[in-house]
PAGU-389753 format. One record per residue: residue number from 1; x, y, z of N, C-alpha, C, CB in turn. Coordinates in Angstrom, 3 decimals. Last residue first. Glycine has a CB too. Example, Ala and Ser with C-alpha at 12.3 -4.5 7.8 and 13.67 -1.06 7.14 Angstrom:
<rs>
R  nr     n_c1     n_c2     n_c3    ca_c1    ca_c2    ca_c3     c_c1     c_c2     c_c3    cb_c1    cb_c2    cb_c3
R   2   12.850   -2.250    7.080   13.670   -1.060    7.140   12.900    0.030    7.870   14.084   -0.598    5.725
R   1   13.190   -5.690    7.800   12.300   -4.500    7.800   13.200   -3.300    7.800   11.308   -4.473    9.046
</rs>
This chain:
<rs>
R  nr     n_c1     n_c2     n_c3    ca_c1    ca_c2    ca_c3     c_c1     c_c2     c_c3    cb_c1    cb_c2    cb_c3
R 181  -11.885  -10.007   -7.927  -12.700  -11.113   -8.436  -13.232  -11.946   -7.313  -11.905  -11.982   -9.386
R 180   -9.968   -7.407   -8.921  -11.030   -7.765   -7.982  -11.810   -8.892   -8.640  -11.966   -6.526   -7.627
R 179   -6.553   -6.518   -9.253   -7.691   -7.301   -9.702   -8.706   -7.457   -8.579   -7.236   -8.671  -10.206
R 178   -4.109   -4.560  -10.587   -4.904   -4.796   -9.393   -6.207   -5.422   -9.863   -5.151   -3.468   -8.573
R 177   -1.247   -5.647  -12.410   -2.635   -5.174  -12.384   -3.304   -5.503  -11.044   -3.436   -5.802  -13.544
R 176    1.856   -4.782  -10.805    1.013   -5.755  -11.506   -0.430   -5.252  -11.465    1.132   -7.190  -10.860
R 175    2.670   -2.259   -9.917    3.615   -3.140  -10.584    2.878   -4.210  -11.389    4.551   -3.792   -9.561
R 174    1.817    1.129   -9.379    1.370   -0.240   -9.576    2.409   -1.028  -10.359    0.021   -0.269  -10.299
R 173    3.768    3.111   -7.213    3.179    2.864   -8.530    2.829    1.391   -8.601    4.154    3.277   -9.694
R 172    4.285    5.559   -4.608    4.116    4.195   -5.108    3.496    4.203   -6.486    3.256    3.372   -4.154
R 171    6.346    7.295   -2.267    5.471    7.306   -3.430    5.365    5.872   -3.912    6.007    8.262   -4.562
R 170    6.288    7.893    1.272    6.803    7.180    0.109    5.860    7.457   -1.053    6.936    5.638    0.386
R 169    7.146    9.492    4.407    6.321    9.293    3.212    7.062    8.491    2.164    5.888   10.633    2.628
R 168    8.743    9.329    6.646    7.441    9.974    6.800    6.559    9.853    5.560    7.633   11.426    7.136
R 167   11.250    7.950    8.367   10.448    7.692    7.169    9.061    8.281    7.389   10.365    6.156    6.853
R 166   13.698   10.299    9.687   12.754    9.197    9.775   11.996    9.032    8.466   11.778    9.419   10.928
R 165   16.926   11.059    8.223   15.641   11.436    8.827   14.767   10.195    8.921   14.926   12.558    7.997
R 164   19.135    9.912    7.183   19.329   11.206    7.838   18.050   11.702    8.513   19.811   12.237    6.823
R 163   17.875    7.286    6.818   19.308    7.477    7.082   19.537    8.804    7.790   20.124    7.424    5.768
R 162   15.137    7.367    6.437   15.687    6.348    7.334   17.177    6.494    7.598   15.427    4.995    6.771
R 161   15.540    9.249    3.553   14.579    8.572    4.430   15.263    7.414    5.144   13.353    8.063    3.622
R 160   17.319   10.300    1.716   17.596   10.504    3.134   16.633    9.831    4.087   17.606   11.934    3.419
R 159   14.920   10.732   -0.799   16.334   10.777   -0.452   16.483   11.068    1.044   17.076   11.847   -1.299
R 158   11.921    8.767   -0.362   12.625   10.014   -0.652   14.079    9.921   -0.204   11.929   11.202    0.037
R 157   11.313    5.558   -1.824   11.524    6.387   -0.639   12.227    7.669   -1.032   12.340    5.631    0.427
R 156    8.893    3.963   -3.702   10.121    4.744   -3.773   10.192    5.619   -2.536   10.182    5.602   -5.076
R 155    7.389    0.743   -4.330    7.539    1.983   -3.581    8.882    2.638   -3.819    7.357    1.726   -2.113
R 154    5.011   -1.075   -6.174    6.431   -0.764   -6.002    6.537    0.613   -5.361    7.202   -0.813   -7.372
R 153    2.481   -3.587   -5.596    2.927   -2.207   -5.784    4.425   -2.098   -5.579    2.194   -1.264   -4.826
R 152    0.160   -5.990   -6.727    1.495   -5.702   -6.203    1.887   -4.279   -6.572    2.537   -6.715   -6.747
R 151   -3.064   -7.369   -5.739   -2.140   -6.711   -6.644   -0.825   -6.420   -5.950   -2.745   -5.427   -7.187
R 150   -6.590   -7.881   -5.157   -5.185   -8.273   -5.021   -4.346   -7.517   -6.046   -5.013   -9.809   -5.200
R 149   -9.757   -8.199   -3.545   -8.821   -7.389   -4.319   -7.412   -7.919   -4.108   -8.913   -5.892   -3.918
R 148  -12.630  -10.248   -3.737  -11.324   -9.993   -3.118  -10.456   -9.189   -4.078  -10.618  -11.327   -2.731
R 147  -16.210   -9.915   -3.020  -15.071  -10.307   -3.856  -13.775  -10.024   -3.088  -15.086   -9.541   -5.230
R 146  -18.049   -8.796   -1.319  -17.908  -10.247   -1.303  -16.764  -10.763   -2.166  -19.180  -10.874   -1.751
R 145  -18.879   -6.108   -3.400  -18.936   -6.649   -2.049  -18.917   -8.172   -2.122  -20.201   -6.145   -1.299
R 144  -18.733   -4.742   -5.825  -17.953   -5.964   -5.649  -17.937   -6.522   -4.231  -16.566   -5.713   -6.073
R 143  -19.475   -1.599   -4.524  -19.305   -2.388   -5.739  -18.357   -3.553   -5.455  -18.767   -1.509   -6.904
R 142  -20.018   -1.836   -0.956  -20.075   -1.174   -2.253  -19.952   -2.142   -3.415  -18.994   -0.143   -2.346
R 141  -17.752   -3.595    1.259  -18.942   -2.787    0.980  -18.860   -2.198   -0.421  -19.099   -1.660    2.027
R 140  -15.540   -5.238    1.373  -16.511   -5.317    2.464  -17.783   -4.510    2.226  -15.872   -4.855    3.727
R 139  -13.469   -7.254   -0.304  -14.306   -6.091   -0.540  -15.461   -6.207    0.458  -14.817   -6.013   -2.052
R 138  -10.524   -8.462    1.372  -11.909   -8.610    0.930  -12.583   -7.265    0.678  -12.699   -9.393    1.957
R 137   -7.166   -8.059    0.058   -8.190   -8.085    1.086   -9.577   -8.177    0.505   -8.085   -6.872    1.950
R 136   -3.754   -7.029   -0.428   -4.937   -7.820   -0.740   -5.939   -7.726    0.390   -4.565   -9.281   -1.002
R 135   -0.749   -6.230   -1.761   -1.873   -5.678   -1.023   -3.105   -6.470   -1.418   -2.058   -4.147   -1.305
R 134    2.635   -6.823   -1.592    1.350   -7.332   -2.071    0.283   -6.754   -1.159    1.306   -8.914   -2.087
R 133    5.354   -4.703   -2.427    4.424   -5.236   -1.437    3.163   -5.736   -2.123    4.077   -4.170   -0.381
R 132    8.807   -3.900   -3.041    7.487   -4.353   -3.471    6.657   -4.857   -2.296    7.622   -5.451   -4.521
R 131   11.511   -3.329   -2.790   10.545   -2.227   -2.752    9.135   -2.641   -3.185   11.028   -1.103   -3.635
R 130   12.960   -5.861   -2.803   13.084   -4.866   -1.753   11.963   -3.843   -1.679   14.344   -4.162   -1.922
R 129   12.305   -8.957   -3.195   12.061   -7.736   -3.975   11.889   -6.580   -3.000   10.798   -7.883   -4.903
R 128   12.500  -11.155   -1.545   13.517  -10.983   -2.569   13.360   -9.737   -3.427   13.522  -12.161   -3.441
R 127    9.040  -11.364   -0.964   10.371  -11.881   -0.642   11.323  -11.722   -1.826   10.287  -13.358   -0.228
R 126    7.094   -8.687   -0.611    7.424   -9.689   -1.614    8.865  -10.124   -1.369    7.229   -9.132   -3.075
R 125    5.093   -8.028    2.344    6.239   -7.817    1.467    6.461   -8.979    0.519    7.480   -7.589    2.285
R 124    1.701   -7.304    2.664    2.729   -8.317    2.887    3.857   -8.085    1.880    2.139   -9.770    2.753
R 123   -1.150   -5.797    4.070    0.069   -5.642    3.273    1.113   -6.671    3.673    0.638   -4.230    3.428
R 122   -4.627   -5.828    3.704   -3.498   -6.367    4.454   -2.289   -6.269    3.540   -3.754   -7.856    4.931
R 121   -7.709   -3.963    3.663   -6.382   -4.283    3.129   -5.434   -4.886    4.162   -5.760   -3.046    2.556
R 120  -10.883   -4.160    2.899  -10.101   -4.367    4.123   -8.722   -4.852    3.704  -10.799   -5.396    5.099
R 119  -12.425   -1.769    0.789  -11.597   -2.983    0.891  -10.892   -3.009    2.244  -10.553   -3.049   -0.268
R 118  -15.198   -0.519   -0.904  -14.450   -0.492    0.355  -13.741   -1.838    0.513  -15.398   -0.200    1.581
R 117  -16.037    1.395   -3.656  -15.660    0.053   -3.221  -14.842    0.224   -1.948  -14.849   -0.729   -4.339
R 116  -18.638    3.494   -5.069  -17.448    3.217   -4.273  -17.267    1.734   -3.994  -17.512    3.971   -2.973
R 115  -19.621    5.528   -7.905  -19.850    4.423   -6.970  -18.539    4.139   -6.234  -20.369    3.137   -7.718
R 114  -18.930    7.335   -9.841  -19.326    7.883   -8.526  -19.685    6.796   -7.518  -20.511    8.824   -8.690
R 113  -17.712    6.386  -12.036  -19.175    6.265  -12.031  -19.791    6.854  -10.756  -19.582    4.793  -12.171
R 112  -15.069    6.438  -11.443  -15.566    7.474  -12.341  -17.089    7.461  -12.424  -14.968    7.297  -13.730
R 111  -15.005    5.465   -7.922  -14.863    5.245   -9.359  -15.414    6.405  -10.166  -15.559    3.966   -9.763
R 110  -13.213    5.493   -5.123  -14.355    6.187   -5.726  -14.132    6.156   -7.239  -14.501    7.682   -5.180
R 109  -12.262    3.206   -2.701  -12.065    3.624   -4.091  -13.349    4.305   -4.559  -11.695    2.400   -5.018
R 108  -10.812    2.993    0.353  -12.075    3.323   -0.312  -11.757    3.887   -1.690  -12.916    4.344    0.533
R 107   -9.373    0.739    2.637   -9.208    1.519    1.408  -10.593    1.778    0.839   -8.293    0.774    0.363
R 106   -8.214    0.137    5.908   -9.333    0.258    4.978   -8.971    1.165    3.808  -10.574    0.797    5.699
R 105   -5.750   -2.151    7.239   -6.635   -0.997    7.292   -7.704   -1.034    6.225   -5.843    0.262    7.161
R 104   -2.543   -3.213    8.492   -3.889   -3.478    7.975   -4.711   -2.206    8.056   -4.581   -4.629    8.762
R 103    0.550   -4.579    9.151   -0.144   -3.402    8.629   -1.468   -3.800    7.957    0.759   -2.649    7.626
R 102    2.427   -6.072   10.636    0.997   -6.320   10.788    0.141   -5.178   10.267    0.672   -6.568   12.231
R 101    5.135   -6.043   10.510    4.484   -4.850   11.044    2.991   -5.055   11.264    4.705   -3.680   10.112
R 100    7.906   -8.238   11.086    6.546   -7.988   10.598    5.932   -6.766   11.267    5.660   -9.211   10.838
R  99   11.275   -7.425   10.347   10.259   -7.680   11.375    8.869   -7.378   10.818   10.532   -6.826   12.645
R  98   13.478   -7.031    8.725   12.348   -7.798    8.197   11.285   -8.133    9.224   12.841   -9.055    7.597
R  97   15.470   -5.363    9.407   15.613   -6.760    9.843   14.455   -7.628    9.381   15.725   -6.828   11.355
R  96   14.486   -2.972    8.549   15.661   -3.535    7.871   15.850   -5.001    8.197   16.912   -2.764    8.252
R  95   12.506   -2.574   10.477   12.118   -2.852    9.097   13.263   -3.474    8.320   11.652   -1.577    8.408
R  94   14.096   -2.018   12.661   13.288   -3.242   12.691   12.802   -3.595   11.289   12.086   -3.078   13.647
R  93   15.250    0.445   11.749   16.078   -0.734   12.023   15.260   -2.019   12.008   16.774   -0.586   13.369
R  92   13.040    2.177   11.584   13.755    1.812   10.359   14.629    0.578   10.567   14.614    2.983    9.878
R  91   10.575    0.663   13.746   11.431    1.783   13.364   12.185    1.337   12.118   12.422    2.207   14.535
R  90    7.461   -0.307   15.374    8.552   -0.455   14.410    9.396    0.806   14.330    8.001   -0.797   13.030
R  89    4.942   -2.245   16.906    5.818   -1.078   16.989    7.057   -1.327   16.132    6.217   -0.778   18.471
R  88    2.361   -3.703   14.988    3.589   -3.902   15.756    4.432   -2.631   15.740    4.397   -5.090   15.194
R  87    0.352   -2.799   13.419   -0.045   -3.491   14.646    1.160   -3.648   15.571   -0.662   -4.875   14.320
R  86   -0.002    0.176   11.661    0.945   -0.853   12.067    0.403   -1.492   13.348    2.394   -0.257   12.283
R  85   -2.869    0.857    9.685   -2.179    1.008   10.965   -1.214   -0.155   11.181   -3.195    1.090   12.128
R  84   -4.255    2.903    7.095   -3.754    1.619    7.587   -2.955    1.855    8.855   -2.885    0.903    6.512
R  83   -6.472    4.250    4.954   -5.909    4.472    6.274   -5.549    3.100    6.833   -6.910    5.247    7.219
R  82   -6.848    5.672    1.690   -6.683    4.526    2.585   -6.117    4.991    3.912   -5.767    3.456    1.953
R  81   -8.509    6.508   -1.323   -7.953    6.926   -0.047   -7.823    5.670    0.802   -8.849    8.021    0.657
R  80   -8.482    6.874   -4.877   -8.677    6.128   -3.649   -7.945    6.765   -2.485   -8.220    4.705   -3.827
R  79  -10.263    7.351   -7.952   -9.299    7.816   -6.958   -9.522    6.975   -5.707   -9.456    9.367   -6.658
R  78  -10.489    6.001  -11.320  -10.988    6.408  -10.016   -9.876    6.999   -9.168  -11.626    5.229   -9.298
R  77  -11.744    4.503  -14.375  -10.734    5.157  -13.556  -11.340    5.494  -12.200  -10.189    6.432  -14.254
R  76  -13.742    2.989  -15.517  -12.517    3.206  -16.299  -11.391    3.789  -15.464  -12.800    4.122  -17.468
R  75  -16.300    0.559  -15.153  -15.536    1.678  -14.609  -14.235    1.782  -15.388  -15.264    1.498  -13.076
R  74  -17.249   -1.642  -16.513  -18.062   -0.421  -16.535  -17.374    0.774  -15.902  -19.362   -0.665  -15.833
R  73  -14.214   -3.130  -17.786  -15.602   -3.185  -17.348  -16.279   -1.833  -17.390  -15.680   -3.741  -15.960
R  72  -10.924   -2.198  -16.598  -11.827   -2.943  -17.471  -13.248   -2.871  -16.933  -11.375   -4.411  -17.603
R  71   -8.925    0.798  -16.353   -9.707   -0.300  -15.780  -10.635   -0.937  -16.812  -10.522    0.200  -14.594
R  70   -7.091    2.907  -16.492   -6.995    1.799  -17.436   -7.779    0.578  -16.987   -5.555    1.423  -17.641
R  69   -6.263    3.886  -13.052   -6.775    4.048  -14.414   -6.603    2.814  -15.266   -6.100    5.199  -15.079
R  68   -6.121    5.732  -10.048   -6.160    4.431  -10.687   -6.778    4.621  -12.071   -6.969    3.391   -9.830
R  67   -4.464    7.801   -7.643   -5.196    7.628   -8.894   -5.065    6.206   -9.422   -4.699    8.618   -9.939
R  66   -5.021    9.164   -4.354   -4.233    8.366   -5.298   -5.102    8.070   -6.523   -3.723    7.034   -4.631
R  65   -6.218   10.729   -2.311   -6.271   11.160   -3.702   -5.375   10.416   -4.668   -5.940   12.565   -3.768
R  64   -4.140    9.670    0.283   -5.247   10.550   -0.113   -5.119   10.902   -1.589   -5.269   11.841    0.754
R  63   -3.206    7.434    2.734   -3.142    7.702    1.291   -4.360    8.552    0.965   -3.111    6.357    0.426
R  62   -1.394    6.885    5.693   -2.527    7.527    5.031   -2.231    7.761    3.556   -2.868    8.853    5.718
R  61   -0.706    4.904    8.401   -0.291    5.198    7.035   -1.529    5.711    6.299    0.331    3.925    6.321
R  60    0.232    5.383   11.664   -0.905    5.273   10.764   -0.383    5.684    9.397   -2.136    6.169   11.232
R  59    2.854    3.637   13.473    2.277    4.724   12.681    0.979    4.346   11.978    3.272    5.182   11.663
R  58    3.984    2.930   16.246    2.960    2.238   15.463    2.257    3.295   14.608    1.932    1.463   16.394
R  57    7.546    3.029   16.979    6.204    3.608   16.908    5.278    2.695   16.107    6.250    5.018   16.273
R  56   10.481    3.043   18.965    9.619    2.361   18.007    8.223    2.967   18.101    9.583    0.820   18.272
R  55   13.820    4.098   19.607   12.386    4.374   19.681   11.640    3.602   18.597   12.116    5.886   19.545
R  54   16.425    3.844   19.023   15.848    2.755   19.820   14.325    2.916   19.931   16.489    2.719   21.232
R  53   17.953    4.593   15.906   17.064    5.008   16.999   16.522    3.771   17.712   15.893    5.888   16.464
R  52   19.295    3.528   13.765   20.071    3.827   14.963   19.226    4.255   16.147   21.060    4.891   14.661
R  51   17.369    4.996   11.228   18.321    3.947   11.595   19.139    4.411   12.788   19.248    3.587   10.401
R  50   14.529    6.973   12.432   15.620    6.617   11.522   16.513    5.511   12.090   16.461    7.845   11.216
R  49   11.097    6.125   13.163   12.412    6.650   13.563   13.541    6.100   12.687   12.688    6.313   15.030
R  48    8.457    6.831   10.995    9.266    5.749   11.573   10.638    6.324   11.929    9.401    4.530   10.574
R  47    6.296    9.524   11.947    7.318    8.963   11.061    8.019    7.810   11.768    8.346   10.050   10.633
R  46    3.055    8.737   13.412    4.308    9.479   13.311    5.263    8.794   12.333    4.966    9.612   14.695
R  45    2.412    8.617   10.079    2.290    9.507   11.223    2.102    8.686   12.492    1.117   10.492   11.031
R  44    3.359    8.549    6.725    3.426    7.851    8.006    3.320    8.867    9.138    4.741    7.028    8.124
R  43    1.725    8.551    3.503    2.427    9.244    4.588    2.323    8.442    5.877    1.856   10.664    4.793
R  42    1.988    7.842    0.073    1.571    7.357    1.387    2.393    8.089    2.442    1.748    5.801    1.509
R  41    0.849    8.790   -3.101    1.792    9.026   -2.013    1.180    8.509   -0.727    2.153   10.534   -1.891
R  40    0.424    7.096   -6.294    0.065    8.007   -5.224    1.185    8.160   -4.217   -1.184    7.533   -4.534
R  39   -1.123    5.153   -8.899    0.015    5.853   -8.300   -0.481    6.786   -7.218    0.814    6.637   -9.365
R  38   -1.819    2.743  -11.400   -2.158    3.348  -10.108   -0.913    4.034   -9.580   -2.694    2.279   -9.085
R  37   -3.116    0.946  -14.238   -2.232    1.931  -13.615   -2.758    2.383  -12.260   -2.060    3.134  -14.529
R  36   -4.921   -1.089  -15.001   -3.536   -1.139  -15.470   -2.599   -0.184  -14.745   -3.496   -0.841  -16.926
R  35   -7.224   -3.050  -13.216   -6.801   -1.710  -13.591   -5.315   -1.760  -13.922   -7.096   -0.678  -12.452
R  34   -9.830   -5.494  -13.688   -8.440   -5.125  -13.423   -8.188   -3.698  -13.880   -7.469   -6.097  -14.127
R  33  -12.202   -8.002  -12.745  -11.870   -6.697  -13.294  -10.427   -6.384  -12.940  -12.832   -5.595  -12.761
R  32  -14.557  -10.522  -12.804  -13.134  -10.229  -12.764  -12.905   -8.888  -13.438  -12.302  -11.353  -13.450
R  31  -17.316  -11.235  -10.618  -16.792  -10.728  -11.877  -15.298  -10.498  -11.724  -17.515   -9.421  -12.303
R  30  -17.805  -11.790   -8.007  -17.608  -12.921   -8.889  -17.070  -12.481  -10.240  -18.903  -13.680   -9.064
R  29  -20.069   -9.133   -7.439  -19.066  -10.057   -6.909  -18.984  -11.256   -7.838  -19.412  -10.503   -5.449
R  28  -20.846   -7.157  -10.409  -21.124   -7.770   -9.122  -19.993   -8.689   -8.691  -22.429   -8.538   -9.177
R  27  -18.886   -4.685  -12.001  -20.108   -5.452  -11.877  -20.246   -6.015  -10.492  -20.149   -6.559  -12.894
R  26  -16.566   -3.474  -12.072  -17.409   -3.242  -13.218  -18.708   -3.987  -13.079  -16.706   -3.643  -14.486
R  25  -14.082   -2.140  -10.366  -15.362   -2.749  -10.166  -16.229   -2.487  -11.364  -16.016   -2.242   -8.902
R  24  -10.799   -2.788  -10.336  -11.814   -2.104  -11.052  -13.111   -2.814  -10.888  -11.458   -1.971  -12.485
R  23   -8.409   -1.669   -8.207   -9.179   -2.774   -8.650  -10.295   -2.129   -9.368   -9.641   -3.717   -7.506
R  22   -5.797   -0.709   -6.439   -6.530   -0.569   -7.609   -7.239   -1.808   -7.951   -5.691   -0.158   -8.675
R  21   -5.263    0.475   -3.293   -5.049   -0.290   -4.462   -6.174   -0.319   -5.393   -4.715   -1.592   -4.118
R  20   -3.067    1.920   -1.399   -4.439    1.996   -1.741   -4.462    1.301   -3.032   -5.010    3.442   -1.793
R  19   -1.026    0.736    0.550   -1.199    0.993   -0.808   -2.634    0.938   -1.108   -0.432    0.064   -1.637
R  18    1.336    1.056    2.874   -0.035    1.042    2.497   -0.159    1.228    1.041   -0.800    2.070    3.220
R  17    4.084   -0.847    3.742    3.458    0.315    3.191    2.064    0.070    2.694    4.271    0.842    2.113
R  16    5.474   -2.997    4.742    4.519   -2.314    5.581    3.715   -1.257    4.887    5.204   -1.718    6.701
R  15    7.208   -4.097    2.942    6.375   -4.998    3.717    5.250   -4.260    4.429    7.216   -5.746    4.720
R  14    8.628   -1.978    2.029    7.649   -2.564    1.124    6.724   -3.507    1.872    8.346   -3.301   -0.018
R  13   10.334   -1.689    4.145    9.305   -0.676    3.938    8.223   -1.234    3.022    9.912    0.619    3.342
R  12   12.009   -3.865    3.726   11.151   -3.837    4.901   10.025   -2.831    4.723   11.965   -3.506    6.149
R  11   13.258   -3.032    1.386   12.512   -4.282    1.414   11.525   -4.263    2.566   13.461   -5.487    1.536
R  10   14.475   -0.726    2.288   13.461   -0.626    1.241   12.608   -1.883    1.208   14.116   -0.390   -0.130
R   9   16.299   -1.813    4.071   15.197   -0.994    4.567   14.087   -0.917    3.529   15.689    0.416    4.931
R   8   18.023   -3.064    2.333   17.273   -3.856    3.305   16.087   -3.080    3.830   18.170   -4.284    4.460
R   7   19.007   -0.786    1.074   18.287   -1.784    0.296   17.449   -2.653    1.225   19.266   -2.652   -0.524
R   6   20.292    0.416    3.232   19.195    1.119    2.586   18.361    0.139    1.779   19.723    2.251    1.686
R   5   22.228   -1.541    3.760   21.243   -1.180    4.774   20.048   -0.488    4.150   21.869   -0.285    5.834
R   4   23.723   -1.494    1.395   23.031   -2.721    1.774   21.944   -2.426    2.808   24.029   -3.754    2.327
R   3   24.773    1.060    1.573   23.875    0.736    0.482   23.077   -0.509    0.823   24.652    0.540   -0.823
R   2   26.447    0.735    3.785   25.321    1.650    3.894   24.308    1.363    2.787   25.801    3.116    3.826
R   1   28.365   -0.945    2.745   27.503   -1.452    3.785   26.265   -0.568    3.933   28.262   -1.541    5.105
</rs>
């Protein structure tokens, strides 16, 4: 039963986690670009209270210095930072139950060309895939302004997260290419 709870939590965590995402800007809005790799760490502040806690919080999820690579077009790689906020108060139990978190925020990608892309991100869990989340949103400034970024990420929780301690961080890797078009 404990394994089932952890699996359920992972699904819920995937629904809320930030993911600074990868998209490769190689030109103007309307162009299609993609990046093959991305990875990083996302932190929660405050941490989501562990299973069994009645306390709920609206954490800010922060990503700093995540990496993206294998991009098409005029950019080849970059780093990104993101700041996302839960709109709904949550804890590990509510995530296990699949309660929506309304996680949204801003991602800024700095490309190898020194140009930037700003994206208004929204995170939505992938039904039936416990540790996956779709991250998408409009490009609001910089390279590709007016286009939309999309992609899917896979998350890994540290040992003991939500069971013996609250959820304060996860690592993530790109599952499908991040595309801006």
